[in-house]
C-alpha positions in Angstrom: 67.1 69.8 104.3 64.8 67.2 105.8 61.9 65.5 103.9 59.6 67.1 106.6 61.4 70.7 106.5 60.8 71.3 102.5 56.8 69.2 103.1 56.2 71.9 105.6 58.0 75.1 104.1 60.7 75.2 106.6 64.6 76.2 105.7 67.9 74.8 107.9 67.2 74.8 111.4 67.7 77.8 113.4 71.0 78.1 115.9 71.5 80.7 118.6 71.0 80.7 121.9 68.1 78.8 123.3 67.9 77.2 120.3 67.3 73.1 120.8 65.8 73.1 124.3 62.8 72.0 122.8 59.6 72.2 125.6 60.4 73.2 129.0 61.0 69.7 131.0 61.3 68.2 127.5 64.1 66.4 125.5 67.0 69.0 124.3 68.5 68.7 120.8 71.1 65.9 122.1 68.4 63.8 123.3 69.2 65.3 127.2 65.7 65.7 129.8 65.1 68.7 131.8 63.7 69.3 135.0 60.2 70.0 134.7 60.8 73.7 136.1 58.0 75.4 137.8 56.2 77.4 135.8 54.0 74.1 133.9 53.4 72.9 137.4 52.1 76.5 138.1 50.1 77.1 135.4 48.2 74.1 134.9 47.2 74.3 138.5 46.1 78.2 138.1 44.4 76.7 135.5 42.3 74.1 136.3 41.4 76.2 139.7 40.2 78.9 137.3 38.2 76.0 135.7 37.2 74.3 138.8 35.6 77.5 140.7 32.7 77.9 138.2 32.4 74.2 137.5 31.7 73.4 141.2 29.5 76.7 141.6 27.9 75.9 139.3 26.6 71.7 140.1 27.8 71.8 143.6 24.1 70.6 144.9 24.2 67.6 142.3 27.8 66.6 143.5 28.3 63.5 145.7 30.6 64.5 148.9 33.7 64.5 148.6 35.6 61.3 148.6 38.3 61.8 152.1 40.0 58.5 150.3 42.0 61.1 147.7 44.0 62.4 150.4 45.6 58.6 151.9 45.7 57.4 147.9 48.1 60.5 147.4 50.0 60.5 150.3 50.6 57.1 149.5 51.7 57.5 146.6 54.2 59.9 147.4 55.3 57.7 149.8 55.9 55.4 147.6 57.8 57.9 145.0 59.9 59.1 147.6 60.6 55.4 148.7 61.6 54.7 145.0 63.6 57.8 144.5 65.6 57.5 147.7 66.9 54.2 146.3 66.9 54.9 142.4 70.2 57.6 143.9 71.8 55.3 145.8 71.8 52.4 142.9 72.4 55.7 140.0 75.7 57.0 142.6 76.5 52.6 142.7 75.9 53.4 146.8 78.1 49.9 148.7 75.7 46.9 148.3 73.2 47.9 145.2 72.6 46.8 141.6 72.7 49.4 139.1 70.3 50.9 137.6 69.3 50.0 133.7 69.3 53.2 131.6 65.6 52.8 130.6 64.5 51.9 134.0 66.3 54.9 135.1 63.7 57.2 132.3 61.1 55.9 132.7 60.9 56.3 136.6 61.7 60.2 134.6 58.4 59.7 132.7 56.8 58.5 136.4 57.5 61.8 138.0 57.1 64.2 135.6 53.2 63.0 135.2 52.7 62.7 138.6 54.2 66.3 139.2 51.7 67.2 136.6 49.0 65.1 137.6 50.0 66.9 141.5 49.2 70.2 139.9 46.0 69.4 138.3 44.7 68.0 141.6 46.3 71.0 143.6 44.3 73.6 141.4 40.9 71.4 141.6 40.2 70.9 145.0 41.7 75.3 145.6 39.2 76.0 143.3 36.8 73.6 144.9 37.5 75.4 148.5 37.6 78.8 146.9 33.9 78.1 146.1 33.1 76.2 149.7 35.3 78.8 151.8 31.8 80.8 151.8 29.4 78.5 152.9 31.0 77.2 155.8 27.8 77.7 158.3 26.3 74.3 156.9 28.1 70.9 157.6 28.5 69.5 154.4 30.2 71.7 152.7 32.4 72.8 155.7 33.0 68.6 155.6 34.0 69.3 151.8 35.7 72.0 152.4 37.8 70.4 155.4 38.5 67.3 152.4 39.7 69.6 149.2 42.6 70.9 151.9 43.4 67.7 152.8 43.8 66.7 149.4 44.6 69.9 147.8 47.8 69.6 150.7 48.1 65.8 150.0 48.8 66.5 145.9 51.5 68.9 147.2 53.5 66.3 148.8 53.0 64.7 145.8 54.3 66.6 144.0 57.5 67.4 145.9 57.7 63.5 146.0 57.3 63.8 142.2 60.2 66.5 141.9 62.8 64.5 144.4 62.0 61.3 142.2 62.6 63.1 138.7 65.9 64.7 141.1 67.0 61.3 142.3 67.5 60.3 138.1 70.0 62.1 137.4 73.3 61.3 136.1 76.2 62.4 138.0 78.7 64.1 135.5 81.9 62.6 134.5 84.5 65.4 134.7 83.0 66.3 139.0 82.7 65.1 141.7 79.6 64.1 143.8 77.4 66.7 141.4 74.5 65.3 139.3 73.8 65.9 135.5 70.7 66.2 133.9 69.3 62.6 133.4 
């Protein structure tokens, strides 16, 4: 029993099925990372939409117009992550004409992918909440413009989420005992 276990009053770690996986998307007992999955991003998107809707309803008249520049920004980030994912996948698979990727670089790319996926989920939720509020106010020009900008930003967030999941997938290392099938990073 470790010092930390005694300090917190815990006995030996439990064992059994499902034990040791850690947080979803986090490391297990062997230090292997797992994909982010779909539960956490959906929870983040729903929670942020539920928070954004009443905030927008309460403060919409005091808010500046929704900036359209978020759409190309998120799309540029998505393109960058998709290109990085493509090149990373080739380097991990040791395609002809590529240098092998350093393990620390791959780990940093996985961290970037996970952070981007959560950020994209947050953006999708916030702008979905805003679009839901504005959907009933389309008869006036400014809310209509903000509604379409919110929809565009939400769509760009979905594209960024897809690119982040692709980048995370591209960082998987193939298992030694299987040919062409990816393992977990």
